[in-house]
N, C-alpha and C positions, 0 to 999 in steps of 0.2 A: 663215671667216665673221666679219664684224664684229658686235659686240654693239650693241644699241640704246642710244641715249643716254638716261640716266635723267632724267626731268623731274618736278618737284614744284611744286604750287601752294600758296602759304601767305601768311601775314600778317607784315609787318615789325614786330617787337616792340622792336627797338633799332636806332637809326641814329646812335649817338654816336661811333663809330670813324671814322677816315678811310678812305674807299673800302671799307668793310666794313659789312654789315648782318646782323642776326640775324633769321632767318626761321623762324617757327613753323608747322609743317605738322600739321594735325589730320586724323585719319582714324577712321572707325568700324570696329571689329573685333568680330566675334561671339565670345562666350566659348565655348571648345570643349566645355564640359560643360553649362553652364546656358543657353546660347543667348541670353543678354542681350547687347545691343549696347553696347559701351563705347567711349568716346572716348580715343584714344591721341594723345599729342602728342610731337613731336620737334622739336628746334631745330637749325638748320643755320646756320653762318656762311657768308655768300656775298659774293663780290666785286662791288662796285658802282663801276665805273670812273668814271662821271660824277658820282656823288654825288647822283643824282636822286631816290632813294628816301627816304621819310620814314616815321615811325611810323604804323602803321595802314594803309599801302598794301597792296594785294593784288598779289603779284608771282608770276611764273613763274621758277623757277630750274632750271638744267641742270648736270649733273655736269661737272667740269673736272679738269684735272691739278692736283696739289697746288700751291697758291699760297703756303701758309704752314703752320705747325704744325697749325692747326685748319680752314683754309679749303680745301674741295674742291669748292665750288659757285660759280657765278656767276649774276648776275641777267640773264635774257635779255630780259624785258619787264615793264613795269608794266601790270597788268590794269586796276586802278582806283586812283585817288588817294584818300587819306583826306580827309574833309571838314574844312576849316579850314586 
């Protein structure tokens, strides 16, 4: 049985590299003891073949085969462009 492809939605925080963007994914997690909801952040390096992404864009990334030492994701679509 094939595994499902992992997808994440996040915000581009850096687009300074060639064909690579850094995407920050925020999610709310409930504390196991106290029950308070906390924001967890994770940053992924993603492959952007066309170089279409800019800082502040909301993007969908999907898991891919390893492309470099740190890149294991690629940008599948831009959900919303940043203003400006």
